[in-house]
N, C-alpha and C positions, 0 to 999 in steps of 0.2 A: 571546409569543415573536416574532411578526411585527413588532410595534411596536418591540421591542428591536433587531431586526435593522435596521429602517429607520433608527432613531436612530443606530446604530453606523455605517451606511453614510454618513449625513449628516455625522457627525463626521469620518470618514475623508476624505470629499471636501473638507470645510472645511480640514482640516490640509494636504492636498495642494495645494489652491488657494493657500494661504499660501506653501507651499514653492515653487510655480511663480513667485511674484512676488518672488524673492530680490533682484532688481535694485531694487525699490521698497520692499519690506518686509524689514527686517533680522531674520533668525532669531537666536535665542540662539547664542552662540559654540560651545556644546557640542552643538548639534543641526544636522545637515547631511545633504545628499543624500536628502532625503525624497522618495519617489516613490510615486504611486498607479498600480497596474496591475491587469490582470485578463484573463480569457479566457472564451470560451464554446465549447461543443461540442454542436452539434445533430446528430441521428442518425436515419437510416432503417435498419431492420433487418428482415430476413425470416428465419424459421426454419421448416424443413419437418419438424420432429420430429413423428412420427405421434401423433395425438390431443392434440397441444399446439402446433399450427401457429400462427404469429403473423406479423403484417405491420403494422408500426407506425412512425410518427415518434415521436421521443423527445428530450427534453433530457438528454443524457448528463451534462453538467456545466456549471456556471456559477460562477465565483469572482471575488472582488475582494480585492486585497492592498494593504497599506501597509507600506513598509519604509524604513529609513534608518540613519544612524549617530549615535552619541552619543560625544562626546569622542574622535573618530577611532578609538579602539581597539575600540569596541563596535558590532556590527551587530545590528539588531533587525528583526523581521518579525511581522505579524499577517495572517491570511488567513481569509476567510469563504466558505463554500460555501452558496449560496442557492437552488439549484434544489430542487424537490420541495415537500413539505408538512411541517408540524410534528408529525404523528402517527406518522411513520415515521423511525426513526433512520438508516436506510439512505439516505434521500434528503432529509431535512428541512434547513432552514437551520441551519447550525451552524458553530462555529469549528473550523477544522482546524489552523491554526498560530498559536502565540503563544510566541515565544522571543526570547532575547537571547544573543549569543555574543561572548565576549572574543577578539579576533583580533590581538592585538599581535604574536604570534610565529607564523610558518607551522608550526613544528614542535610547537606546544602551544596548542590552542584549547579554550575551555571554553564549552559551550552548555547552557542551562537553560530549561525550559519544555515546550511541547508541539510535537513535530516528528517527522520520519520515524525509524522504527526503523533502526539502522545494520546492516541485514541485506540482502544481495544488491546487485548492481549496478543491477537494474531498479527496485527499490522507490523510490529517490529521484528517478527520472526524471520530467520533465514529461509529462503524459498525451499531449500533442500530439507531442512529440519521440519518445515511445516508439513511435509509428508504426502501431500495430495497433488493432483494435476493442476491445481490453482488454488489461490486463496478463496475462502467462502464468498458467496455472492454478496452478502450484506457488507462484508469488509471491503470487497472490491468496489462496490458502488457507493459506499458511505464513509470511506476512510481515505479517499484520495488516490485510488489506483486508476480506474476508469470511471470517474465520479459521475453520478446521475445528473449533476448540475450542468454537465457539458464541458467540464475542465479537460484539458489535454492530459494524456496519461502521465501520471506523476509518481508512480510507485509508492503511494502512501506518504509522500513527502511534501514539505513546503519550506519557505525561508522565514526564519524568525529567531526568537530568543526564548529559552526554556529554563525553568528552575525545577530541580527534582532532588529527591533524597530518601534515605531509609533511616528509621530510628525505632525506638522502643525495643531494645534488645531484651530477650528472655534470659533465663539462667544459663542457657547453653551458648549465649552470645549471638543468637539468631534474631535478626530484626523482624518485628511483627507488623510494621506499617510502612507503606511506601506512598509518596505523593509525587505528582508531576503536573506542571502547568506552564503553558507557553503562549506567546503572542506571535502571530504569523500574518503574512501578507494575505493569504486566502486565495492565491492565484496558481498554486502548484509550483513545480520545480522550474528554475532558471527563468523566472518571470517576475517583473516588478509589480507592485501594487497598482491597481487600476482606479479604484474608487476612494483611495486614501482612508479606507476603513480596515480594521484589523480583526482577524479571527482570534478568539480566546479558546484554547482547547486544553483540557486537563483531566486528570483522573486520580483516584486514590484506591488502594487495595490493602486488605489485611491478609496476613499469612499465619493463621491460627495454629496450623500444624505443618511439619516439614513437608514440602512438596505441594502444598495447597495455596491457591490465591483466590480471593473473592473480591471483585472490584466493581467500581462504577465510574463512568466517564461522562463528560459533558463537552459540547461544542457549540459555540455561538459566534456568528459573524456573517460574512457575505461572500458571494462570488460575483465578479463583474466583468463586463466587456465594453469596449468602445466600438460602436458601429451603428447599424441601421435597423429600424423595426417599425412596424405599423400596429397601432392599437385602436380599439373601439372604446370611446368614452361617452359619458352622458353629455348632452348638448343643452346647457342651461340657457342658451340664447333663444331656444325654440319655444315660443308661446302658443303655437298652434297644435303641436303634437306632444301630448304628455309622454314622458319617458323616451323622448327622441335621443338618438345617438349620432355621433359623428366620428369620422376616421381621421386619425392624426398620424402623420409620418415623421419619424425622428431620423435625422441624418447626422452621422459622425458624433453621436452623443454617448455618454456613459450610462449603461443600465446595470443596476446593482440588484442582486437577488439575495434576500436574507436566507441564511441557512442555520437551523437550530437542530441539534442532534443529541441523543443520549444513548448510552449503552450499559448493559449489565453483563458481567463476565464471571465465569467460574473455570478454574483449571486445577487438576491434580496431576502431577508429573513426578514419578518416582519409580525406581527399580525397573526401568524400561517401559513402564506404563504411562500413557498420556490419555487423560479424559478432559475434554474441554467443550464448553458451550458458551455462546454469546448471542444476546439479543440486542438489536440496534433499531432505533426509531428516528425518523427524520421528518422535519417540516421545512418547506422552502421550495420555491418553484425552480424549474430547470429550463435551460435554453433548448430550442428545438433540435439543434444540431451540435454534436460534439466537435471539438477542435482536433483535427489530426495534422494540420499544417497551418502555421500562422500566415502563410502567403496565399491561401485560397479564400474563397468567399465566405466559407463557414466561420472563419475567425472573426468576421464582422457582422455575422447574422445574429441579431439580438432578439429575434422572435422567440416566443415561449413554446414549450412542449405542452400543449393543452391536454394531450392524451393521458399523461401520467399525473398531471395536477401538482399539488404541493405537499403530498405525503408519501412516505415509503417506510417499509419495515422489513425485517428479516431476522431469521434465527438459524443457527446451525448447532449440531452436536456431533462430536466425533470421539472415537476410541482408537488408539494405536496400542497394540499389546505384543509383547515378545512371544514369538512362536518357537524359535529354536536358537540356541547359542552355539556358534561355530568357532573353530580355532582361529587364532590370530585376530582377535577383536572383531570378528564378523558375526552377524546375526541375521535372522529373518523375523520381520514383524508382520502381523496381520492387522488390517485396519478396516474401519467402516465409518461412513459419515452421512448424516441427514442434513441437507442444505436447502433452505427455503427462502425465497425472496419475493416480495410484493412491491413492484416499482411504483404503484399508485396507492399502496396501503390497503388494498382490497384483494380478495381471493380470485376475482375474475381475470386478473393478469398474473396470477401467481406462477412462479417457476420453481419446481422442486426437483432436486437431484438425490437419488439413493445410490450411494457409492460403496464399493467394497474392493479390497485388493491386498496385495502382498508387497512389502518393501524388502529388498535384499541389500544389506550393508556389508561391503567387502573392505575390511579394515576401517580406517577412519577417513579415507579420502575418496572412496568410490561407492555410489549408491545406485541401485536400479529400482525405480518406482513403477508399480503396475497397478491398474485398477479398471474395473468395469462400472459404468454408471447407467442407471435407468432414469431418463429425464421425462418429467411431465410438465409441459409448457402450455398453459391455457390460452396463450395468445395465438397459438398455431391451430390450423384446421385439424391436423392430426396431432393430438396432444403428446402422445408417447413416442419416444425413440430411444435408441441405445447409443452409448459412446464407449470407446475403449481407448486407453492411454498407457503408453510405456515410455519411460524416460531414463536415459543414462546420464548420470551426474558425476562430476569429479571436482575436486578441490586441490589447490596447491598453495 
């Protein structure tokens, strides 16, 4: 796996180098605007959770991407995440993006490949631009990052086909309406469909004034595994004991869990200010154990997580405001976020994070993100604890 990643990166670099020499090396007429880019996010994080205290430096993320255009109308991109090791799907080197999009018309674009689920405003945001130590809990659990259903970490992405576009221009030429809808495997990144059913995910939003978006999203489909599980069912053959049950063991069978979700979103972003809030609701059961490695037993464990049941919901609200403008395109932002998630749809398992901090942007390529969070987790014996996070981020 490591050898393959190295070869892929060498190939990307070679193609990009050729693209940078357009003045001396002529590219084919159908290939243009080829660009190599990437970013890294290093992290220090402290957690004061009782009996699980931690204090560590970490590589949060490292990625490299190659993108360009084909015959003017097609945009393409491939992106690899290379931090971590190959034994763990949550952190191993892996392809996160590989898609092409026909962009001839603003009001009708067609994208195919592996890319972000068209669900919520926050999901498609760049991790550095998102501005906090992580995506909000409801987006992380209900948009395909570390999904509550038990799917392997997929960075909010899946494999499929999507239509999207913008239209209804006002007098200033600004579009007032956006739509997006796609059909996906429902299994996360780099994984084929298991139950031969597809997820349909989409959204629509209006942009009534410059910088403002008000949207609604929907998600219906399933997540499945092939493996083993035991379930208790009614025993219709028992004539002696009313309501009798029996245990059935399934071996090497497909178990499919329906997933139905919706979200309401608001954002205002202008003049250095960002105000955003999103509510997500989900119905659908979850597997007892999340997949971190397709080669271990958890990947074939199809038993259900009875503790969290079949409902979940969460909401967040955040503000990022300019605090000081510095020379050479540098600035300091102040930020705050309320982040609440209920894995069972009830407040008895609710986890709430109250966060505040400062972001330092040095030019356009370096950012330092800092914050403090007070966490209230009702699933713990001691509900309250503190967290601190600092990240050094760079782009190229």
